[in-house]
C-alpha positions as CSV (number, residue, x, y, z in Angstrom):
1,X,157.1,109.6,62.5
2,X,155.2,108.1,59.6
3,X,151.6,107.1,60.5
4,X,149.2,105.4,58.1
5,X,145.5,105.9,58.8
6,X,143.4,103.2,57.3
7,X,140.0,104.8,56.6
8,X,141.7,108.2,56.8
9,X,139.1,110.0,54.7
10,X,136.1,109.1,56.9
11,X,134.5,111.0,59.7
12,X,137.0,110.0,62.4
13,X,139.9,109.4,60.0
14,X,139.9,112.9,58.5
15,X,139.8,114.5,61.9
16,X,142.6,112.2,63.2
17,X,144.8,112.9,60.2
18,X,144.4,116.7,60.7
19,X,145.4,116.4,64.4
20,X,148.5,114.3,63.7
21,X,149.7,116.6,60.9
22,X,149.4,119.6,63.2
23,X,151.7,117.7,65.6
24,X,154.3,117.5,62.7
25,X,153.9,113.8,61.8
26,X,154.0,112.4,58.3
27,X,150.5,111.1,57.9
28,X,149.1,109.0,55.0
29,X,145.3,108.8,54.8
30,X,144.7,105.4,53.1
31,X,141.4,104.3,51.6
32,X,140.2,102.4,48.5
33,X,139.8,105.8,46.7
34,X,143.5,106.4,47.2
35,X,144.5,103.0,45.9
36,X,144.8,101.2,49.3
37,X,142.4,98.4,49.9
38,X,142.7,96.2,53.0
39,X,140.2,93.7,51.8
40,X,142.1,92.9,48.6
41,X,145.5,93.9,49.8
42,X,145.9,96.4,46.9
43,X,148.5,99.1,47.7
44,X,149.1,98.1,51.3
45,X,152.8,97.2,51.1
46,X,153.6,100.5,49.4
47,X,151.5,102.6,51.7
48,X,153.0,101.0,54.9
49,X,156.6,101.2,53.8
50,X,158.5,103.1,56.5
51,X,155.5,103.4,58.8
52,X,155.9,103.1,62.5
53,X,152.2,103.3,63.4
54,X,149.0,102.2,61.7
55,X,145.6,103.4,62.8
56,X,142.8,101.2,61.6
57,X,139.5,103.0,61.3
58,X,138.0,101.0,58.5
59,X,134.6,99.5,59.0
60,X,132.5,96.9,57.3
61,X,130.0,98.5,54.9
62,X,127.4,96.1,56.1
63,X,126.0,95.2,59.6
64,X,125.1,91.7,58.2
65,X,127.2,89.1,60.1
66,X,128.7,87.2,57.1
67,X,129.6,90.4,55.3
68,X,131.1,92.0,58.4
69,X,133.0,88.8,59.3
70,X,134.4,88.4,55.8
71,X,135.5,92.1,55.8
72,X,137.3,92.0,59.2
73,X,138.9,88.6,58.4
74,X,140.3,89.7,55.1
75,X,141.3,93.2,56.2
76,X,143.1,91.9,59.3
77,X,144.9,89.1,57.4
78,X,146.2,91.5,54.7
79,X,146.9,94.4,57.1
80,X,148.9,92.4,59.6
81,X,151.0,90.8,56.9
82,X,151.8,94.2,55.5
83,X,152.6,95.6,58.9
84,X,155.0,92.8,59.7
85,X,156.8,93.3,56.4
86,X,157.1,97.1,57.1
87,X,158.2,96.6,60.7
88,X,155.2,98.6,62.1
89,X,155.6,98.9,65.9
90,X,152.1,100.0,67.0
91,X,148.7,99.0,65.6
92,X,145.9,101.2,66.9
93,X,142.3,100.1,66.3
94,X,138.9,101.8,67.0
95,X,136.2,99.5,68.3
96,X,133.0,99.8,70.4
97,X,132.3,100.0,74.1
98,X,130.2,96.9,75.0
99,X,131.2,94.8,72.0
100,X,131.5,91.7,74.2
101,X,128.1,92.5,75.7
102,X,126.3,92.7,72.3
103,X,127.0,89.3,70.9
104,X,123.4,88.7,70.0
105,X,124.1,90.9,66.9
106,X,126.2,89.4,64.2
107,X,128.1,92.7,63.5
108,X,129.4,92.7,67.1
109,X,130.4,89.1,66.8
110,X,132.5,90.2,63.8
111,X,133.9,93.1,65.8
112,X,134.9,90.8,68.6
113,X,136.6,88.5,66.1
114,X,138.5,91.5,64.7
115,X,139.7,92.3,68.3
116,X,140.9,88.7,68.7
117,X,142.9,88.9,65.5
118,X,144.6,92.1,66.8
119,X,145.5,90.5,70.1
120,X,146.9,87.4,68.3
121,X,148.7,89.3,65.5
122,X,152.1,89.4,67.2
123,X,152.2,93.2,66.7
124,X,152.1,95.6,69.6
125,X,148.6,97.2,69.8
126,X,146.1,99.4,71.5
127,X,142.4,99.0,71.1
128,X,140.2,102.1,71.7
129,X,136.7,101.3,72.7
130,X,134.4,104.3,72.0
131,X,130.8,104.8,72.9
132,X,128.4,105.8,70.1
133,X,129.1,109.1,68.4
134,X,126.9,112.2,68.7
135,X,126.8,112.1,64.9
136,X,125.1,108.7,65.0
137,X,122.1,109.7,67.1
138,X,120.1,110.7,64.1
139,X,120.6,107.2,62.6
140,X,119.5,105.6,65.9
141,X,116.3,107.7,65.7
142,X,115.7,106.7,62.1
143,X,116.3,103.0,62.8
144,X,113.7,103.2,65.6
145,X,111.0,105.1,63.7
146,X,107.6,103.5,63.3
147,X,105.4,106.0,61.4
148,X,105.6,109.2,63.4
149,X,106.8,107.5,66.5
150,X,110.3,106.8,67.6
151,X,110.5,103.8,70.0
152,X,113.8,104.1,71.9
153,X,115.3,102.0,74.7
154,X,115.7,103.5,78.1
155,X,119.1,101.9,78.8
156,X,122.1,104.0,79.7
157,X,123.8,105.9,77.0
158,X,127.0,108.0,77.1
159,X,127.7,109.2,73.5
160,X,130.9,111.1,72.5
161,X,131.6,113.8,69.9
162,X,133.6,112.6,66.8
163,X,136.1,115.4,67.5
164,X,136.8,113.9,70.9
165,X,137.2,110.5,69.4
166,X,139.8,111.9,67.0
167,X,141.6,113.6,69.9
168,X,141.9,110.3,71.6
169,X,143.0,108.4,68.5
170,X,145.7,110.9,67.8
171,X,147.0,110.8,71.4
172,X,147.1,107.0,71.5
173,X,148.9,106.8,68.1
174,X,151.9,108.7,69.5
175,X,151.9,106.9,72.8
176,X,153.5,103.6,73.7
177,X,151.4,100.5,72.8
178,X,149.3,99.2,75.8
179,X,148.8,95.7,74.4
180,X,145.4,96.2,75.8
181,X,142.3,98.3,75.6
182,X,141.1,101.8,76.7
183,X,137.6,103.2,76.8
184,X,136.5,106.6,75.8
185,X,133.0,108.2,76.2
186,X,131.2,111.5,76.4
187,X,130.9,113.6,79.6
188,X,127.2,112.8,80.2
189,X,125.3,109.6,80.9
190,X,121.6,109.2,80.7
191,X,118.8,107.2,79.2
192,X,119.1,106.7,75.4
193,X,115.6,108.0,74.8
194,X,116.4,111.3,76.4
195,X,119.4,111.9,74.2
196,X,117.3,111.1,71.1
197,X,114.5,113.4,72.3
198,X,117.0,116.2,72.7
199,X,118.4,115.6,69.2
200,X,114.9,115.6,67.6
201,X,113.9,118.8,69.5
202,X,117.1,120.6,68.4
203,X,116.3,119.7,64.8
204,X,112.6,120.7,65.1
205,X,111.7,117.1,64.3
206,X,107.9,116.5,65.0
207,X,108.3,112.8,65.6
208,X,107.1,111.5,69.0
209,X,109.6,109.7,71.3
210,X,108.2,106.5,73.0
211,X,110.5,105.4,75.8
212,X,110.4,101.6,75.9
213,X,112.7,99.6,78.2
214,X,112.2,96.6,75.9
215,X,112.9,98.4,72.6
216,X,116.1,97.3,70.9
217,X,119.2,99.2,69.9
218,X,119.2,97.8,66.3
219,X,119.1,94.0,67.2
220,X,120.3,94.4,70.8
221,X,118.3,94.7,74.0
222,X,120.2,97.1,76.3
223,X,120.3,97.7,80.0
224,X,122.1,100.1,82.3
225,X,125.6,98.7,81.4
226,X,125.5,97.5,77.8
227,X,126.6,100.6,76.0
228,X,128.5,102.5,78.7
229,X,132.1,102.3,79.9
230,X,133.6,101.4,83.3
231,X,134.6,104.0,85.7
232,X,138.1,104.6,84.4
233,X,137.1,105.7,80.9
234,X,138.6,108.8,79.3
235,X,135.9,111.4,78.9
236,X,135.6,113.9,76.1
237,X,135.0,117.5,76.8
238,X,132.3,118.4,74.3
239,X,128.8,118.3,75.9
240,X,125.8,117.0,73.8
241,X,123.8,120.3,74.1
242,X,126.8,122.3,72.9
243,X,127.2,119.9,70.0
244,X,123.5,120.3,69.2
245,X,124.1,124.0,68.6
246,X,126.8,123.3,66.0
247,X,126.4,122.9,62.2
248,X,127.5,119.2,62.6
249,X,124.1,118.5,64.4
250,X,122.0,119.8,61.5
251,X,120.8,117.1,59.1
C-alpha cells in the first residue's frame, strides 16, 4: 500500500520509513525539504494522492504555547482536508504518554488539542502515546543543568529507544485503525534522576546529579504516574544500558 510519512526524514520518521519499505510498501517520506508542508498546505494533495495510510510525526519547532498551538491547528486543518480528498483510510499519529496529565505546560495543551482534532476529523485513526525517547535524555540533563549540577526530578520514568518507537509506528500503520489510543514504553521503570545519572556516567560527564522531588521536567512537576503508561502498554525490547553502549548514545 502507499503510506505517506509526514516528518519522514526525522529521527522516528526515517526509521519508520525504512521498516515499512522492508515490508514492501510504497512509502513517501514527506517534509518541507521535499516540498510538502502541512502548515502551509504546499504539496499535500499531490503527496497524498493514492495513499491509504498517513503517519503524522511532524512536531512543532517550538515548545511555546502559541507557536505550538498555531502549528498543530494549521497542520491538522490542512492534513485532514487533503486526507479526505485522497480517501485516506487510516491516520496514525505519534503523541506523548501523560499529555493529559501535563496541562500546566502550554506545549502539552497544544498536543492535547492536536489529539482532539484527530478524534473529530471523521477519518479513522490510531494515536500512539510514547514515553520519552532514550535519545532525549541528554536534552533533559541539559535543561536541568545549573552550573556543574543537574537538578532532576525523582518521579517515575520509563523511556523507550527510538528504534522501538519506529517498530511500533510501522506495525500500527499496517494494522486496522483502533479509533483510539495505544501506549508504548521502554522495558524499565525507575526514577528519572537515576536514568539521567546513568547517561552522564556512560558519557564520562563530570556534572553532579541532584535528585530533587520538586524539580520540574521542563515546566511540569512530575510524580510516580505523570510520565509512565498504564499496565497494558506495549514495551520495547531495547534496554537502556544496552543503548548506552551504542554509538547513538554518544553526543
